[in-house]
C-alpha positions, 0 to 999 in steps of 0.5 A: 849410147855410142858416138858423139852425144851432141851430134846424135841429138834430136830436137825433142830431146832434153839433155840433162847435164848434172853439175852436182859434183862440180858446182854443187860440191863448191858449197862450203862444208859439202866437199866430197872425197873421191870415193863419195864422188864415185858413189854419186856419179854411179847414182847419176848414171842410174838416174839417167843423167846424160852428162856428168860434170865431174870437176874442175881438174886444175883447181886441186889434185883431189879434183883432178884425181876424182875426174880420172876415177869417175871416168873409170867408174861410169860407163855411158854418160858423157864425162865433162871437165870444167876449165877456164879459157886457159891452155894449161887448164885445158891440158890438165882437163884433157889428161884427167879425161883419158879414161872416159868413154865419152868426154867433153871439155867445158871451157869459157870466159866472162862476157858481161861488161862487169866481168870484162872490165873488173875481172879481166881488165880487158875489152870485148874484142879480146874476150872473143879472141880468148874464147875462140882460142880456147875452143879451138885448142880444146877441139884438138883433143876432144870432139865435144867442146862446150863453151860457157859465156859466164854472166851471160844473164847480164851480158848485152844480147847483141854482144852475146850473139857475136860471142856465140857465133864466133865460138860455134864457128870455132867448133863448140858443140854446146853453148852454155848461157849461164845466169851466173848471179841469178839476176834474170827474170824468166821473160828476160832469160827466155827472150835472151835464148830466143834472141840467140836463135834469131840472130846467130848464124849457124846456131843450128850446129850447136845445142843451147844450154841453160845454167841458172842460179837461184839467188832470187828464187827463179832458177827453175822458172828461168830454166823452163823459160829457156827450154820453151824458147829452144834450149835443149840442155839443162845444167842442174844439180840434185836438190838444187845444191850449189854456190850461194842460193844454189842451182836449178834442181834436176828433180824439178825440171824432170818432173815439170817435163813429165807432168806437162804432157803438152811440152813435147820433149823427152829425156833419159831421166828415170824419175823413180830414182829421183828420191833415192839419189836425193837422199844419197846426195843429202847424206854424203854432203851432210846437207839436209833437204828443206822440208818444203822443198819441191819433189823431194822435201819431207812435206812434198807429199804430206797432207795435214789440213783437214780439207786437203786430207778429205780431198786426197782420201776421196781422190788423190789427184784432188791435191796431188799432181804427182804420184809419189811413186813416180819419184821413188817415194812409196806413198803420200802421208796423212799427218794428223795434227790439230788441222786434221778432220774426221776423215783422216782420223777414221782412215788412220783408225782403219789402218790400225785395225779399228774398223767398227767405228760408228759416227757417235764413237768417231765424234767422241774420239775426234773430240779427244783427238783435238784436245790432244792435238792442241798440245802436241805438234803431231799425233802418232799411232800409239796416241790414236790407239789410246784415244780409241780405247785400244792398247797397242802394247797388249798386242805387241809380240816383241818387247824390249826388256833391257839394253846395255851399250859400251862405246867411246873414243878408240873403243869398238861399240858393243851392245847387249840386249834382251827382248821378250817374244810372246812371253819368252826371253831372248838375249844377244850381243853384237858390235857395230860401226856405232852404238846404234848400229851395234844395238840393231845388229844385236837385235838382228841376231834374234830376229833373223829376217831380211829387213832393210832400213830405208829411213832413219830420222832423229827428231831434233829436241828443242829447249823446253821439251820433255828431253825425250829423244824421238826416232822415226824409222822406215824399213822394207820387209818382203817388199812392204814398207813399215814405219816405226816410232820410238821415244826414250831419254836414251837415243840408242834405246829409242832407235831400238824401240823404233826398229821393234815397232816396225817389226811388230807391224809386219804382216806375217 
């Protein structure tokens, strides 16, 4: 990627402009430090994002420093800094971008009558003058200037066209048409983009960009409507994070484009990096992804209905339009609940090594399964084995004998444990970043294998439960993914048991 991004743009290329580190990071409680922002920026680079909006430099010394450090850390994506239509903002942004290999100033001003009257106490003519001034000033320092018409979604189209034409003549290479309040209906937003293409002289000299918010749940639909009407840059965030109800989700737009082959548009996004990037952002921002979130939610590729499970087992495309591996997820999941059918139960039995199950036996197991499923939200593998008359513990090569952990404020956690492997006792002790880490490290001293924990989930315990802490774990060993489960009144013990459960499933 050399030279100006926009000057080298093609009509069939969709540019992904990620604003997770600016708009997304403005969410209360989700602020990141500079080191964390660099982690996210590098992940976005690997993902294939074209433009990274690294921050709003004038807003704080921390934001200013983050833009500087991200500029140093990232190689090929364009690094963008946000400003108001104010010379001081632009000066500070330019300085923060001094190390960027590719740089862009993103400047703008509100254009709706509401913003003009109440935010600026101004008039339409003055707003255009300020917009032109900001673009011309920024062009003195950088080749690529992007202009945003804040609240364009509620801006009169005729006036918006005048603003856009003026800033393009002033040198703006990208024009951002934000639906700042998430107010637009998809047909309205698409029509607005179309209107600009039909009424702005010189529109071919710039890239039109979408920036949609999700206040009414239409951010993705509005963004797609913009694309279908000629927009060739989308401003998005990972997991749809952002102020209020959030921004358009990067993963949703990327997969819509990938799934709909009739939309003849290409992008640089490596979709297999979507899920790992999603998990990183979720972890660093301490912002869990809702279970039913499209593409990256826990249930996005989970099937619990018997009819759906049967269809998926016969042909996965019956109910899945996306291959989970295309977004970086190893496989779909068949979740056994009271809604599951015989086909799903038989499939799980086969996976657990119980293959010789005739119809009569399956019926008997299924009857017991339904009775248990009415009492439990989800049936695990141990439950299935017990229902089938098998005892998993009998085949377990490794068993936890004892676990002792010392931890506290100002004290480095230390764990010691004993395990039984095929009747032989082994002991070890270790420290860690926390009590769970210390316990796992002690176990690793005995189990000398290259095991990578991919997922670690502690199930929330609701009032009235049996007070059992439940841990689900996913590990990678020799290129294979294994799932483990542990339940104990002590969450550290449950974590160790889940880790051991994974090991006992290894194909050696």
